Every structure is written in structure tokens, then in C-alpha cells.
N, C-alpha and C positions, 0 to 999 in steps of 0.2 A: 815118548812125551817129554814135554819141556821139564816137568817136574822130575823125571828119571835123569836126563841128561845134565840138568844144571840144579841140583837139589839145593845147594846153598843159596843161590839167587832166588829160587822158588820160595824157599822159608822165609827169606828175607822180605819179599815184595808181595806175597799172597794176600796178605791181610790190609795192604795199603791200597785203597781202590777210589778213596775220596779226593777229587780234585776240584778246587774252587779258585779260579783265577780272575783277577781284576787287570783289564788292559787299558792303558792310556797311549794315545798315538798322536804324533804331529805329521799332517799330511800336506802334500802340495800336488796339484794335479791340473795340468791344463791340456790332457789328451782331448781328442776330439770325438771320442765314443768311450762309454764304460766297458765294453766287451771286445771290440774289435777296431781298436784305435788304428789309425794310419799316420797320425803325426802328433807330437807333444812329449811332454816329460811327466813321470809318475815318480815320486819320492815320498817316502814313509819312513819314519823311526818310530819304534814302538817298544814298550815295556810291559810285559805280563808278570804279574805279581802273585804268589800264592802264599799264603799265611795260615799257620795252625789256628791262630786266634780267629780266623775267618772260615771255619769249616773244611780247612784242607788238611791232609796228613803230612803235608810237606811244607818246609820254608824254603822257597827258591824263587829265581826269577829268570825270565828269558827275554834277552833283548834283540831286536830285529831292524836292521837296516837294509831297505831295497829300494834300488834305484831302476826304473825302466823307461827307455827312451826310443823314440819311433821318429825315424827320418824319412820322409816322403820325397824321393828324388825329383826335383823341378815341379813338385806338385802335381805330378801326372798319374799317380795311383797306380803304377806299373811296376816298381821296384821300391820296396819299403825295407829299410834296414831297422831291425829290432833287436835291442840289447837289454838285458837284464843282469844286474849285479845284486847279489844278497849275501848278506853277512849276518850271522845268528849265533848267540851264544847263551849259556846258561850257568848261572852262579847260585850257591847256596847247597842245600841237601843235595845228595846224589838221589836221583828219582828213577823208576822203571825204565827201562830202555825203550819201551813204547811211547813213553812222553818226552823222550829226549829229541834234539833235532836229528832230523833223518835225511839222507841223501838217496834218492832212487828215481824211478822213471816219473813219477807224480811229484817229486820235490826238487827237480832241477837237473838230474843225470839220467837221461833217457835210456842210456846203454845198458842200465842195470834195473834189477826188478825193485820193487817198492820196499823200503826198509833195509836197503842192502848194506848201506854204511851208517852206523849210529854212533855219536859220541855227544859231548858237552858243547861242541862248537863246529860250525861248518861254513864254508865259503863257496859260492857258486857264481859262475859266469857263463850266460847263454848268449849268443849270438845267431840270428837268424837273417838270410836275405830272401825276403819274401817277393817272388815274381809272379804278377798276375798275367797268364798265358792267355786266357778267353774270359771275356766279360760280355754278358748279353742278359736280356730281360727273359724271364721264364714266368709266364702267369703274372702275379704281381711282385715277383722278388727280383732283384737285381743279382744274377748269379754269376759268380767268378770260380774259376778253376785256377789254382794256385800251387806253384812248385817252389819248395823252400829248403835249400841246403842249409845246414845249421852244424854248430858244434857246440857241446856242453862241456864246461871245466869245472870240477869241484873237488873238494876234500872235506874230511871231517878230523877233529883233533881233540885232545881232552880239555884244551882251554884255548881262548882267543889268543894268547900268546905263543902258543905251539903250533898254530896253523903255519904248514911250510909248504913253499912251492914244489918241493922234493917228492911231496905224497899227493900230487894232483892226479886225477882220473880224467881222462880226455875221451868224449864221446861224439865224433863226427857222424852226420847222418842227413836223410832226406825226408821232407815231409810232402805229401800229396794232400791238399784240402780242396773242399768245396765250400764256397762262402755264399750263403743266403742272406744278403743284408736285408734288415739292419742288423740281425743279432744271432744268426745261427751258423756254426762253423763245424763242419765234418772233417775230421783228420785220421790220415794213417802216416805214422812215423816211423821210419827205419833207422835205428841207431846202431852203430857199430862200436866195439871196444875191447879190453883185455879179456872180456869174459864171453865174446861171442857177439851175435847179433840179438837185438831186441825189437819185437814189434809191437805197436801201440795203435789201437784203434778208439777213438773217443770223439766227444763233443767237445767244441771250444778249444782256443788257442792255449799254448801251454803257459803264455805269459802276455 
């Protein structure tokens, strides 16, 4: 059990379970679709603030800068370059590990399991080349079969200033997707890295 393996951390965090945060965001979005974009740019900067005076057990802030860009080659819908860059950092009180910035298969690094890397700051870069191999109408849906080689690059650190390129984790891979427009994506992703291969089957794009 966690309490047996980490008794000090368990006693420190066991009674602190109340989180109440307020988030403020600045957003720019000119992508052509909210779920399965083919062109455009998405940029957001947000700050989430937790205060003991506002029903939380911690005083801390988490800041997030995220940029996503989609380039549709010659507007032909056959080759789309998708790029995401994310920078996130936490200041203030030390908070439980499960509330800190995480890096794993659903948080930017598909070669590792969820929550594999945790610290007070993280940086992630994802690049995909989405090739549409087949496109045809099935019943009332425009159906596409997509093959997408990708690479995920990311790291975590104790603070924003201590993020180092020497600690980067690399995860190349390949995604096979069935896209049912206008809003359904089924995907199987195969990512490789220093810890072996990770297979992910889910709905929706990773970004």
C-alpha cells in the first residue's frame, strides 16, 4: 500500500483533500473545427488559483501556456501537420503528487503510462503528420482512414527555471485512425521509448 511504502508522504497529505480553484484564461482560436481540426491555430494562456480563504486546503497557482497549430498542405485534406507545445508550472504550497503537473500517455508522452512523470513544472512538444489514406462516404458519414507517424518530446522539473533539454524523454510512434466526420475519431496509437512500447486505444485525437 502507498501508506506502507511512503509513510511520511501519506501522513502529510492524507487529511488534505479539499481543492477549490478558480481559472482565468486568455484564448485565441481560429481552427476550423472544435474536435477534429484541419487548419488553424489555437493558443491559450491560463492561470488556476487555489486559496485557503476560498475553501481550499492549499495556497498555490498553476499556469499553462498551450499552442496548437494545424497546417493543411495545399488545402487538399490529405496531409495535415499537427503541432502542440505545452508549458505548465506550479507555484506556492507543495501539493499532493496527484494534483501536480503530470506527463504520461494522456498528458503528452504516449510512450509512458499515465502519471509516469510528476513534478512542479513540465514541457511537452508533440508533432504528428496525419495522412488520409482512404476517404469515402459510409451511410451518412464521411469516413476517413488515417495513418499518422508522430513524435512526443517532454520533461518535468522541480521549477520552470530548472527545465533542461538534457532531461527530455522521446517517444516516436504511429497512430492508425478512423475518422467519422463531423465529430468521431477512433484511434490506436503505438508509441516507443526508453521504457518499451505502449499501446493506446481510445476515442478522439490526442490534441
